N, C-alpha and C positions, 0 to 999 in steps of 0.2 A: 442689227438683227443677226446674231451669231447663229451659225449652222447647228450648234449643239445645245441651244437653249431649251429649257423644258417645254415651252409652248410649241416647239417644232418636233417633239419626239413622240407624238401619239402613234404615228405609224410604227415606230420601233416597239412601243409598248404592246400594240396589237399583235405584231409579229412574234414577240416573246410568248404571249399567251398561246398563240397557235402552235408554236414550236414545242412548248411544254406539253400541250395536250397530245400532240402527235407522238412525242417521245414516250409518253406514258402508255401508248398502245404498242410499244415495241415487242413485248413478249407475245402478244396475240398475233401480231403480223408475222413475226418470225416463225411462230408455230405453223401458221398457214403456209409458209414457204419452206417448210422443213425439207432437207435434201432427200429424205427417204421416200416421200410420196408426191413430190411436186413436179408434175410433168412439164411445167412451163420452163424449167431449167434445161429441158431437153429439146423442146420444140416451141420456142418462143415466137415463131413466125406464123403460127396457125391462126391466132385470134388477136384482135386489137388489144383486148384486156390484158394479154400477156405482156405486151410492151408497156402498158400502163402500170402493170404490177412491178416491173423493174424500175420504172420512174419512181414509184412509191418507195421502193427499197432505198433508192438513192436519197430521196428526201428524208427518209427515216434516218439514214446514216448521218446526214448533216444535223438533224434535230437532236439525235442522241449525243453527238459531239458537243453541241452547244449547251446541253443540259448536264453534261458530265457523265453520261452513261457510255463510257468508252468500250465496255465489253459488248454491248448490243450493237454499237457502231461497227466494231470489228466484225461481228457476225454478219451484218448487212454487207460489208465490203467483201467478205469471203464468199457470200452467196452470189454477189455480182461477178466476182472474179471467176467463179466456177462456170459462168455462162460466157462472159466476154473475154476471159483470159487476163492474166496478170500483167501482160505487156500493153494493155489498152491504156491510151493516154489519160483518159478520165480516171481510170482506176489507179494509175500511178499517182495522180494528183490527190485522189481521195485517201490513199494510204499515207501520202505525205502529210495531209491534213491531220490524220489520226496520230502520226508521229509528233506533229507539232502540239496537238492537244495533250498528249501524254508526256511531253518533255518535262523533265523535273527542274531544269535550270537553263540559264542563257546559253551555256556551252552546248547543251543538247539541241537547242534551237539553231545555233550556229552550224551544228553538224547537219541539220536538215537543209540549211541553206547551201552547204557544200554539196550535198546530194543533188539539189536542184541545179546547181552550176554544172555538175558533171553531166547531168541529163541534157542540159541545154548545149553543152559543148558538142555532144553527139547529134543533137536534134535542135538547132537554134530556133525553130519556129514551132516548138511544142507549146501550143497556146495554153492548155491547162496548167502546165508547169510555169510558164511565164507569169500567169496570173497568181499562182500560189507564191511564187518568189516575191512578187510585189507586195502581196498581203503580209508575208513574213517580214519583209524589210520594214513595213509600216509598224508592225508590232514590236520590232526591235528598235524603233525610233531612229530610223535612218532615212529621213525624208528625201534627201538629195538623191540617194541611190534608188529609192522607190520611184521618184519622178523619172529618173533615167530609164528604169525598167519599164515604166508605162509608155514612155516615148518609143522604146524598142518594140513594145507590143503593138503600138499604133502604127509603127512603120510596117509591121507585118500585116496588120488588119486595120486599116484606117477607117473602116465603117463600123467599128465597135463603139456604139454610143455610150455604153456603160463605162468603158475605159476612159472615154473623153470626160465623162462626168467625174470619175474618180480622180483623173488628172487635175481637173478644175478644183476639186476639194483639196488636193495636195498643194497646189499652187496657193490657194487661199490661206491655207494653214501656215504658209511661209511668207505671207504678206505680199504675194505677187498677184495682185488683183487683176491687172490688165491681162496677164496670161490666163487667169481663171475665166475671165469674160470670154476671151478668144476660144478656150476649150469648150465652154458651154455653147457658144455660137456654132462650133463645129458639130457638137452633138445634135443641135436643133436642125442642122442640114440633113441629118440622118433620120431623126424622129421629130418632124416638125409639129406633130400633134401631141407631143408629150407634155401635158400640162404641168407636171412636176418639174420638168427641166426649165420651162418658161418661168415658173415661180422661183426656182433656184437662181436663175440668172437675175431676176428682179431683186432677190436678196443680196447677191454679190454687189450689184450696182448701188443698192441702198447702203450697204456697209461702206462702200467707197465714198459715198456722199458725206459721211460723218468725219472724214479725214482730209478734207480739201477746202479751198476757199468757197465763199458763198456762191459766186457765179457758176463755178463748175459744179458745186453741190446741187444747185437747182437743175442744171442740165442732166446730171446723173439721176436725180430723183424723178424727173420726167421720163427718162428711159426706163427706170425701174417700174414706174406706174404702168407703162405700156405693156411690159411683160407680165405684170400681175393681172392686168385686164385680160390679156390673152389666155392666161392659165384659167381664169374664171369663165371666159367664153367657152373654153374646151371642157370644163368641168364646173358646172354652176355651183355645186355645194363644196367646192374645195376650200376647206377652212383655212388652210395655210395661205392660199392665194388671197382670200378675203382679208385675212389678218395683215398680210403685207400691203395690200392696197390701202387699208385703213390707216396704218401708221405712216406710209409713204405720203399719202395725200395730206394727212394731219401735219406732218413735218413741213411739207412744201407750203401749206397754208400759213404756217407760223412765219415763214420767210416771205410773206406776201409782198412786203414793200420792196425788197430786193428783186423779187420775182417780177413785179410789175415794171420795174425800171428796165429790166433786160428783155421783157417779153416783146416790146415793139420791134426789136431787131433780131429776135430769135425765130428761125423758121420752124423750130420744133416745139414752140411754146404751147401751153395748154391754158385756156382762159380760166380766170378765177371762178367763174360760174360753173364751168365744167368740173373743176377741182372740187368745189363744194358738193356738186351733184354726186360725184364718184365717192366722196367721203361719206355722204349720207347713205348712199346705196350700200356701201360696204358695212357700215355700222348696222343698218337695218337687217341686212342678210345675216350678219354675225349674231345679232340678237335673236332672230327667228330660229337659226340653226341650234343655238345654245338652248333655247327654250324647248325645242322639239327633242333634242338628244338627251337633255337632262331628265325628261319625263319617260324616256325609254331605258329600262334597266340594262338591257343588253348593250346598247350603244354607249351608255355611261361607263360600263365596265371596260369597254375597249378604248375609251378616249378620255379618261379622267384628266390627265395632264393637259390635254388639248383644251378641254372645256374650262378648266380652272384658269388656265393662262388667258383665254379669251375674256372670261368674266373679269379678271383683274385688269386687263387692258381697257375694257369698256368702263369699268368703275373709275380707273385712273383718269381717263380722258373726260369722263362725266364730271368728276370733281374739278378738273382743270377748267372746264367751261362754265362752272357755276359762279 
């Protein structure tokens, strides 16, 4: 179950739709925040909506950069800088992101990296710049340096669950599965109720099971099943978790003979009846959710890849069992 397979990308598709719609509103939002008559740029502490207004400008800047509207993004950054100052750490990182987005070649991106290094030389724990530097190293396909940068970031802020998850992703991309598992376990110590992180850990363990001997594969599959179950316990309609639970239990049931041989001595074993019950539960829930979302045009629009992938999965296992 690769991290970037189509069936696991529905969240990304939904985000792209949201980002696109937000960026289309850039002219209207920027007009409302025009420097000539916008008092919130002068007294942002008076009302809560003023702070929310600046949050919106920041979100709009990111959305515009992602959709290629560099001019509107720069206007948003300038409006934010007029209030918070050009030396603000987040603003420096946001300008750096704009420079990355408008860079014409690799040499220009390397120049951005040099600027980040110079900032960090003066301020080694500038967190926004540390994060931007890691992101830029990833885009330049320098994974070893990106991993080193993430470790440096986590040395400064060990409670950054997002950084631990990104580190896990980097480790997994380099075939360092045990390090990826460790990183996700660290993330769960910080956000124990994050169902997506439980699910991601289940996916990594499932992937590990495909490249080891049968006995160890069964052990890893049982661990992955527990994490998939926890993700569903925390979010009952989490399709990704249900998908993982279904394929993990299906694979373990295929290894039933080997599984039964070792189950008598394994303290972490799951009975065959329990496996079958979990497999049936996951399949039924997947079928229910797909039927419900397929009939809702709005949900279908936001999750086509997800629903198509689940339908293909159910059809494939349906044909296999015939």
